[in-house]
N, C-alpha and C positions, 0 to 999 in steps of 0.2 A: 637723412641717415646719420645715426650716432657715430661719433668718432671715439674710439676706445683708446684711452690714455692710461698707461700703466707706468707708475713711478716706483723705482726701486731705491730705497733709502736705508741709511743706517740709523735714522732717527737722531742724528747728531746736529750740532750747530752749523755744520757745513751744508748738510742736506736740507734742513728745514726751510731756509730761504728759497731754495729751488722748488720745493713743494708748494710754497706760497705763491711763487711766481707763476707756476703752471695754473694754479687755482685762479689767480687774478687775471690770467690771460685767457682762460678757457671760456667758451660760450655755452649756451643752452644745449647745443648739439654734442657737447663733450661729456663723456662719461669717464670719471677718474677713479682709478683703483690705486691705492698706495700700499706697497709691500714694504713693511719695516723689517728688514732682515736681521735686525738685532733681536727681534722676537719672531722667529720663523713660524709660519702658519702651520697649523696641525696637519692640513691636507698635503703639505709639501709642494703645492702648486707654485708657490713663489720661487722655490729653488729650481723647480722643473723649468719654469718660464725663463728664469735667469740664464740657465744653461742653453735653452733654445735660442735666445736672443744674443747670446755671446757677451753678456754683461761682464766686464772686467774691472770696472770701477764704479763707485757710487758718488753722487746720485746718478741714476741713469733713467731715461724715459723711452718708452716704446709707444708708438702711435699706430693703431691698427695692425698690431702684430710685428712691427719692424722697429728696431732700435734706431733712433734718429741720429743723424750724422754728428751732431755735437757731442753725443755720448760715446762716440768711438775715438774722440780726441781729448782735448784739454778742458773744454768748458761749455756751459749752457747759457745761451743768451735769449732774450725775448725775440730777436730776429729769427733765430733758429726755430723757436717754437712756432712762430707765425708762418715761416716757410714750410713747416711740417703740417700746417693746416689747423693748428690750435687757435681758437678764437674766431674762426670764420664760420659763418652759418652755412 
């Protein structure tokens, strides 16, 4: 079963290392979508999902439709990603 990973970013020097960390940690069962909110998508799906997930700061990561715990506080670590199931088959 594919793991749906959505990354919300501002496309800035703070966000880009997190995007790369997710990509480096992900496995073949991970499907990654990056929403660069500095260039909002025409369909507005990125803004809709941001509201549904309660994204309050960037970068933020949702896995299988849920904002992961590290994105509701101060930082994202590889351990948080692995705990959320990113990188496991």
